[in-house]
N, C-alpha and C positions, 0 to 999 in steps of 0.2 A: 788868559781869558779867552774863551771860544768864541767864534764869529757867530753873529745871529744868522738864523737860517729860517727860510720859508719852505713849507712843504705842501703840496696839493694832495687832499684827501676827501673823503666822504664822511659825512656825520653819522655816527652809529646809533642814533636814538630812535629813529623810526624808519618806516619802509620807504620814505620818500627819496632818500638818498641824496640829500643837499651837498653841494660841494663846499668846502671849508678850506681855507689857507691858514695852515697851523705854524704859528710863529715859536721859534725855540732857540735856547741858548745851551748849547751842551745837551745834556739829557733832560733839561727842564723846559717843559712847555710854558711859554710866557704870555701867549695870547692866540686868539682864534678869530677869525672873520669870515664872512661868506665870500665865496669865489664869484666875482662878478661875469665870469665868462661861462659858468656852469649853467646848463638848460634848465636843471630842475629848480633852481632858486634864484639865479641872476644876482647873487651877492646878499640877498636878504636870509636871515637866520631867525629861527624862533628863540624863545626864551631858553629853551634847552641847549640847543646849538650855540647860541652866544655866549653860555657859560661852560661850555666843554673844557676850556682850559682849567677850570676849577675842580673839575673831578677826573681829568686825565694827568695822573701823575704817577711816579713810581710807587707810592704808597698804595694807590688805588689801582694797580695793574691786574689784567685780566687772569693771572695765573693764581689769584686768590679770590675766594668768595666768601660771603658771610652766609653762616647757617644758623637759622633759628634752632633753638634747642627747646625742649619739653617745658624747661623752666624759664623761657621767654628771656633768656640771656642770649646775647649773639657772640660768636667768636669767628675769628678768620682762620680757613682751613686751606690747605692745598687741595687741588683737584682730586688726586687720588683718594686723599682722606675723605673729602666731601662725598664722593660716590661710594665709598665703602660705608660711611654713615647712612647714607639713603637706602642702601640694600638693607642694612642691619634694621632702619626703622620700618621699612616695607615689610621685611619679615615678621616684625613684633606686630604690626597692624594686621597682616593676614592671618597670623596665629591667633589674635583675639577676635577677629570678625569672620574669619573664613576666606577662601579664595574667592574672588570677583568672577572667576571664569568657571562656568558650570561645566562639568565633564560629561 
């Protein structure tokens, strides 16, 4: 069994930059609490920051993002595929509506 660990970091949700202490066991984040020594929040967290451990998992990592499709279904894509699809959709829209940049 891996020892429990605490890591100081910054909450990613907004621009305030609240300090958080992340509790983890191995690769799994087990809890998050406000950092009482951090000058932005002095240990207090909003509802998003206090539930950070529920969204920060290996399944929800930043290497994957959800992309809404034209048929309103969502699917998880790797970043390269995500951007390739954005380029393809942008070309389709520009082809239908014309370029937004006047020459």
